[in-house]
N, C-alpha and C positions, 0 to 999 in steps of 0.2 A: 548614448543613453548609458548611465551608470546603473548597473544592477547589483544589489547588495542583499545580504540576508543576516538576520540576527537570531540569536536563539536567547530568549529570556528564560531565567532560571528564578526559582523560588525555593523556600525551604522544603525538605523532603516530606512526603506523607509516610504513614506507617509501613507501607510496602517497601520504601526505598531508604528509610533512615539508617538501615543496617549496611547499605552500600555505599552511601556518600551523604555529604552534608547539605547538598542541594540536588535539585532535579529540574529537568526542563518544564516550563509552564505547558500545560495540556489544557486547552479550552474545551468545554463541552459543546457539542453541536448547537445548543440553543443560543450560544454566545457568539457564534461566528459572524452573523449579520452585524451585529453592534460593533464587533472588534475590527471588522473589514470596511466599515462605512466611512469613506473619506470626508464626509461632511460632519462626522461626529467630533467635535473638539475634545481635547484631552480634558476629561472631567472625572469626578468620582465614579460615575457609572462605568467607565472604561478602566480607570486605575484600580478598581476592586476585582477586576477579572483575573490577574495573574496570581492564582492561589495554588496551593497544593492539590492535585487532582484527587478525586475520591478513591482511596486505595482499594476499596471494594470492587471497584470497576476495572481493576488491573489484574493482570495474571503475570507472575514472575516466574522465570526459569533460568537455570544456569546455562551459559553458553561457552563456546570455545574462547580461548584468548586470542583467537584470530582477529576479534573485534578491536583489539588494541593496536592493529597495524593498518596503516592506510593503503598498503599495497594490497590488501585483501578487501574486495568490493563485490561480494557474491552472496547468494542465499545461504551458503554454508555458515556464514557469520551469525545468522539468526537461529541455526538449528540447535535444539536443546541437547545437552550432553545427558545420555542416558546412563543412569547408575545401575550397576549390576550387583 
């Protein structure tokens, strides 16, 4: 069995536009069933889902540069940097 994964990207929302020119597609929970339905042919109903996620539903925080290195795979990568 071949197992694969893909990360779909879209243009950034207001929260991410200062960080990068694209962001991962984040689907709202109300779209999960449609997106994962194997019987759903590729159609406008599905192709319209990959859009920038609502920035007001996101929380941004600065994290350590550890996230840039694959050798670090631990919870410390997501810890917020505390400004003093």
